[in-house]
C-alpha positions as CSV (number, residue, x, y, z in Angstrom):
1,M,130.0,87.1,98.5
2,E,128.5,84.3,96.3
3,R,125.3,86.2,96.1
4,S,127.1,89.3,94.9
5,K,128.8,87.3,92.2
6,T,125.4,85.9,91.1
7,W,124.0,89.5,90.8
8,I,127.0,90.6,88.8
9,E,126.4,87.8,86.3
10,H,122.7,88.8,86.1
11,F,123.4,92.5,85.5
12,N,126.1,91.8,82.9
13,S,123.8,89.3,81.1
14,N,120.8,91.7,81.2
15,S,122.9,94.5,79.8
16,K,123.3,92.6,76.6
17,L,119.5,92.3,76.0
18,Q,117.8,94.6,73.6
19,R,114.1,94.8,74.2
20,I,113.4,98.2,72.5
21,N,113.0,98.7,68.7
22,W,114.3,102.2,68.2
23,Q,113.3,102.0,64.6
24,L,109.7,102.6,65.6
25,K,108.5,106.1,65.3
26,P,106.8,107.7,68.3
27,S,103.0,108.0,68.0
28,I,102.1,109.8,71.1
29,T,99.0,112.0,70.8
30,N,98.4,115.5,72.2
31,V,96.0,114.2,74.8
32,E,98.5,111.6,76.0
33,K,101.2,114.3,76.1
34,K,99.0,116.5,78.3
35,N,98.3,113.6,80.7
36,I,101.7,111.9,81.0
37,L,104.5,114.1,79.7
38,P,105.1,116.1,83.0
39,S,105.4,112.8,84.9
40,L,107.5,111.2,82.3
41,K,109.9,114.1,82.3
42,A,110.2,114.0,86.1
43,W,110.9,110.2,86.2
44,Q,113.4,110.6,83.4
45,L,115.3,113.1,85.5
46,G,115.1,110.9,88.6
47,E,116.6,108.0,86.7
48,T,119.8,109.9,85.8
49,S,121.6,110.0,89.1
50,D,125.3,109.2,89.0
51,G,124.9,107.1,92.1
52,S,128.0,108.5,93.8
53,H,126.5,108.5,97.3
54,L,125.2,104.9,96.9
55,K,128.6,103.8,95.7
56,K,130.3,105.3,98.7
57,A,127.8,103.6,101.1
58,S,128.2,100.2,99.4
59,A,132.0,100.5,99.5
60,K,131.9,101.2,103.2
61,Y,129.4,98.4,103.8
62,A,131.4,95.9,101.7
63,I,134.5,96.5,104.0
64,A,132.4,95.7,107.0
65,I,131.1,92.4,105.6
66,S,134.3,91.5,103.7
67,D,132.5,91.3,100.3
68,A,134.6,93.0,97.6
69,F,132.1,92.0,94.9
70,Y,129.1,93.8,96.4
71,P,130.1,97.3,95.3
72,I,130.6,95.9,91.7
73,A,127.0,94.6,91.8
74,V,125.8,97.9,93.1
75,E,127.6,99.8,90.3
76,L,126.0,97.6,87.7
77,F,122.6,98.2,89.3
78,I,123.2,101.9,89.0
79,K,124.2,101.6,85.4
80,E,120.9,99.8,84.7
81,E,119.0,102.6,86.3
82,Q,120.9,105.1,84.2
83,K,119.9,103.1,81.2
84,H,116.3,103.8,82.0
85,G,117.0,107.5,82.2
86,N,118.9,107.4,78.9
87,N,116.0,105.5,77.2
88,L,113.4,107.9,78.5
89,G,115.5,110.9,77.5
90,R,116.0,109.5,74.1
91,Y,112.3,109.2,73.7
92,L,111.8,112.8,74.9
93,D,114.3,113.9,72.3
94,K,112.5,111.9,69.6
95,I,109.2,113.7,70.3
96,G,110.8,117.1,70.6
97,A,110.1,117.4,74.3
98,K,112.5,119.4,76.5
99,R,114.1,117.5,79.3
100,L,113.7,118.7,82.9
101,R,116.7,120.1,84.7
102,K,115.0,120.3,88.1
103,N,111.9,118.8,89.8
104,W,110.7,119.2,93.4
105,A,110.2,115.5,94.0
106,D,113.6,114.6,92.5
107,T,115.3,117.4,94.5
108,L,113.8,116.0,97.7
109,F,115.0,112.5,97.1
110,R,118.4,113.7,96.0
111,K,118.8,115.6,99.3
112,F,118.0,112.4,101.2
113,R,120.6,110.6,99.1
114,Y,123.2,113.3,99.9
115,F,123.0,112.8,103.6
116,N,122.6,109.1,103.6
117,T,125.6,106.8,104.2
118,S,123.7,103.8,105.5
119,M,123.1,100.7,103.3
120,E,120.1,99.9,105.5
121,L,118.4,103.2,104.6
122,W,119.6,103.0,101.0
123,T,118.0,99.6,100.5
124,L,114.8,100.8,102.2
125,A,114.6,103.8,100.0
126,V,115.3,101.9,96.8
127,I,112.7,99.2,97.7
128,T,110.1,101.8,98.3
129,V,110.7,103.9,95.2
130,E,111.2,100.9,92.9
131,S,107.9,99.4,94.2
132,A,106.1,102.7,93.4
133,A,108.0,102.7,90.0
134,Q,106.5,99.4,89.1
135,V,103.0,100.8,89.5
136,F,104.0,104.1,87.7
137,Y,105.5,102.5,84.6
138,Q,102.6,100.1,84.2
139,A,100.2,103.1,84.4
140,L,102.4,105.0,81.9
141,K,102.4,102.0,79.6
142,D,98.6,101.7,79.8
143,A,98.1,105.5,79.3
144,T,99.6,105.5,75.8
145,Q,99.1,103.8,72.5
146,C,102.6,104.6,71.4
147,E,104.4,101.3,70.8
148,L,107.8,102.7,71.3
149,L,107.0,104.1,74.7
150,K,105.2,100.9,75.7
151,Q,108.4,98.9,74.9
152,I,110.5,101.3,77.0
153,C,108.1,100.8,79.9
154,T,108.2,97.1,79.5
155,D,112.0,97.0,79.6
156,I,112.0,99.1,82.8
157,L,109.4,96.9,84.4
158,I,111.4,93.8,83.7
159,D,114.5,95.3,85.2
160,E,112.7,96.7,88.3
161,A,111.4,93.3,89.4
162,F,115.0,92.1,89.7
163,H,116.1,95.4,91.3
164,I,113.6,94.9,94.1
165,D,114.9,91.3,94.6
166,F,118.5,92.6,94.7
167,Q,117.7,95.3,97.3
168,L,115.3,93.1,99.3
169,E,117.8,90.3,99.7
170,R,120.4,92.8,101.2
171,F,117.7,94.5,103.3
172,L,116.6,91.3,104.9
173,L,120.2,90.3,105.6
174,I,121.0,93.6,107.3
175,H,117.8,93.4,109.3
176,Q,118.6,89.9,110.6
177,N,121.7,91.2,112.3
178,K,119.7,93.5,114.6
179,N,118.7,92.6,118.1
180,D,115.0,92.0,118.8
181,T,114.3,95.5,120.1
182,S,115.9,97.1,117.1
183,K,114.0,94.8,114.8
184,F,110.7,95.8,116.4
185,L,111.4,99.5,116.3
186,S,113.0,99.5,112.8
187,Y,110.0,97.7,111.3
188,Y,107.6,100.5,112.2
189,L,110.1,103.2,111.1
190,Y,110.4,101.4,107.8
191,K,106.6,101.3,107.5
192,G,106.3,105.0,108.2
193,F,108.9,105.9,105.6
194,Y,107.3,103.6,103.0
195,Y,103.8,105.0,103.3
196,F,105.0,108.6,103.6
197,T,107.0,108.2,100.4
198,I,104.3,106.4,98.3
199,H,101.9,109.2,99.1
200,L,104.4,111.8,97.9
201,V,104.7,109.8,94.7
202,W,100.9,109.7,94.3
203,F,100.6,113.5,94.9
204,A,103.4,114.3,92.5
205,Y,102.3,112.0,89.6
206,R,98.6,111.3,90.1
207,K,97.6,112.7,86.7
208,C,99.6,110.0,85.0
209,F,98.4,107.3,87.3
210,V,94.8,108.3,86.6
211,A,95.5,108.4,82.8
212,G,96.7,104.8,83.2
213,N,93.5,103.8,85.0
214,V,95.0,103.7,88.4
215,S,92.8,105.5,90.9
216,Y,94.1,106.4,94.4
217,E,92.2,103.4,95.8
218,R,93.8,101.1,93.2
219,Y,97.2,102.6,93.8
220,R,96.9,102.2,97.5
221,K,95.8,98.6,97.2
222,K,98.8,97.8,94.9
223,M,101.2,99.5,97.2
224,D,99.8,97.7,100.2
225,M,100.4,94.4,98.4
226,K,103.9,95.4,97.5
227,F,104.6,96.4,101.1
228,Y,103.6,93.0,102.5
229,K,105.7,91.2,99.8
230,T,108.8,93.2,100.7
231,I,109.2,95.2,104.0
232,G,106.3,93.5,105.6
233,K,108.2,90.2,105.5
234,L,110.4,91.6,108.3
235,K,107.6,91.3,110.9
236,H,107.5,87.5,110.8
237,L,110.7,86.4,109.0
238,S,113.2,84.3,111.0
239,K,116.8,83.5,109.9
240,Q,115.7,80.0,108.9
241,V,112.9,81.3,106.7
242,L,115.3,83.9,105.2
243,V,117.8,81.2,104.1
244,H,115.1,79.2,102.4
245,A,113.2,82.1,100.8
246,P,112.5,81.5,97.1
247,F,114.2,84.7,95.9
248,Y,117.3,84.0,98.0
249,N,118.3,81.0,95.8
250,K,117.7,82.7,92.5
């Protein structure tokens, strides 16, 4: 419960920070538009979810663990994600680019969300997608000379680092309550989901990654590193290590 209160304070504090100068005029070139605009539009759509299914899952989970503050923290997390979608949409409007209403990758993830009521699977999915998002938004930032778009990407990247900590903390706690057999099996299921998902992300947005100087080899190396910093911890982490993990006491 105390951790949930701490995250509520963080999200409320972060919501007051303004890292983007909207007085800047967009300066994206035609070449940049060709390389990054389709991916930018798709991620903008993906950041606009209302989070209703996640809210239901967190409410159900909160009752089970007697933490009335956790759903509040989750709702603030969702609002922060929606801020990203709003900022990207505002940028698209400024450059006269039409927003997407539908995208195959977003549709696939939304279907997963629709049928998912488990906090364990929610945290797994968010950690995976947010990890890939960190690489994507850095590539997007590096693929343009437009200062306004760079600021938008920087703002998202700062938020995403905390989002992963928020979800990872919960994910590790959920995992620790499993028996040894379930822990063993779950780890490999998590790993399979992670690598399947990140390859979908590469396939869908590889043009933008390459424009940001991220080859497949570099992408895979970055995602391997992120795996071992997040889900990979589960293979060796004990309850004692969990309690003393650096992120846990932030």
